[in-house]
C-alpha positions in Angstrom: -16.5 -5.1 -75.6 -18.8 -5.1 -72.7 -22.6 -5.5 -73.0 -25.0 -3.0 -71.5 -25.7 -5.2 -68.5 -21.9 -5.8 -67.7 -21.2 -2.1 -68.1 -24.1 -1.2 -65.7 -23.0 -3.7 -63.1 -19.4 -2.4 -63.3 -20.6 1.2 -62.9 -22.8 0.2 -60.0 -19.9 -1.5 -58.3 -17.6 1.6 -58.4 -16.8 3.2 -55.0 -19.5 5.8 -54.2 -21.8 4.3 -56.8 -25.2 2.9 -56.5 -24.0 -0.4 -55.0 -22.3 1.6 -52.2 -25.4 3.6 -51.6 -27.6 0.5 -51.4 -25.2 -1.3 -49.1 -25.2 1.8 -46.8 -28.9 2.0 -46.9 -29.2 -1.7 -46.0 -26.7 -1.4 -43.1 -28.8 1.6 -41.8 -31.9 -0.5 -42.0 -30.4 -3.6 -40.3 -29.3 -1.3 -37.4 -32.8 -0.3 -36.6 -34.8 -3.4 -37.6 -36.0 -5.9 -35.1 -34.5 -9.4 -35.4 -37.4 -10.9 -37.5 -37.2 -8.0 -40.0 -33.4 -8.3 -40.2 -33.7 -12.0 -41.2 -36.3 -11.1 -43.8 -34.1 -8.3 -45.2 -31.1 -10.4 -45.4 -33.0 -13.3 -46.9 -34.3 -11.0 -49.5 -30.8 -9.7 -50.3 -29.4 -13.3 -50.6 -32.3 -14.2 -53.0 -31.7 -11.1 -55.1 -27.9 -11.5 -55.3 -28.2 -15.3 -56.0 -30.6 -14.6 -58.9 -28.2 -12.0 -60.3 -25.2 -14.4 -60.0 -27.2 -17.3 -61.6 -28.3 -15.0 -64.5 -31.9 -14.5 -63.3 -32.5 -18.3 -62.8 -35.8 -18.9 -61.2 -35.1 -19.1 -57.4 -37.3 -18.7 -54.5 -36.7 -18.4 -50.8 -36.3 -22.2 -50.4 -34.4 -23.0 -53.6 -31.2 -24.9 -52.9 -28.3 -23.2 -54.4 -26.4 -26.4 -55.2 -29.5 -28.0 -56.7 -29.8 -25.0 -58.9 -26.4 -25.4 -60.5 -24.5 -22.9 -58.4 -20.9 -23.5 -59.1 -18.0 -23.0 -56.7 -17.1 -19.9 -58.6 -20.6 -18.6 -58.3 -20.6 -19.4 -54.6 -17.4 -17.4 -54.2 -19.0 -14.5 -56.0 -22.1 -14.7 -53.8 -19.9 -14.8 -50.7 -17.9 -11.7 -51.7 -20.9 -9.8 -52.8 -22.7 -10.4 -49.5 -19.7 -9.5 -47.6 -19.5 -6.2 -49.5 -23.2 -5.6 -49.1 -23.4 -6.1 -45.3 -19.9 -5.7 -44.0 -20.2 -9.2 -42.5 -17.7 -12.0 -43.1 -19.6 -14.5 -45.2 -17.3 -17.7 -45.5 -17.8 -19.9 -48.5 -18.7 -22.8 -46.2 -21.7 -20.8 -44.9 -23.3 -21.1 -48.4 -22.8 -24.8 -48.4 -24.0 -25.2 -44.8 -27.0 -22.8 -45.3 -27.8 -23.6 -49.0 -31.1 -21.6 -49.4 -31.8 -17.9 -49.3 -33.9 -18.3 -46.2 -31.3 -20.4 -44.3 -28.4 -18.1 -45.4 -30.5 -15.0 -44.5 -31.0 -16.5 -41.0 -27.3 -17.3 -40.7 -26.5 -13.7 -41.6 -29.1 -12.3 -39.2 -27.5 -14.4 -36.4 -24.0 -13.2 -37.4 -25.2 -9.6 -37.5 -26.7 -10.0 -34.0 -23.5 -11.6 -32.7 -21.3 -8.8 -34.2 -23.4 -5.9 -33.1 -24.5 -7.6 -29.8 
């Protein structure tokens, strides 16, 4: 039997559910945001998602994922979640090479700029 948090997360992840609406809203904001704001939006997204995956562990913008016990499975979940949220390919190696929300947000902003050119 699922707990209330698991059920809510599963419901939010359903196609057309709140997660899809949030992702669509984010993509719309990214399209109109200047580069600095894009980096901030994506950094905030990374921080929010990493906290959720690490069960609310205290993280800030400069917290290192690996030093905060992010397992390889959690890194895969973060990669997939960010890919789903942004539509950008977020390879697992990006999380290792850009191990903080700020650095990964910058990487995603650069990837977004390159993709949308």
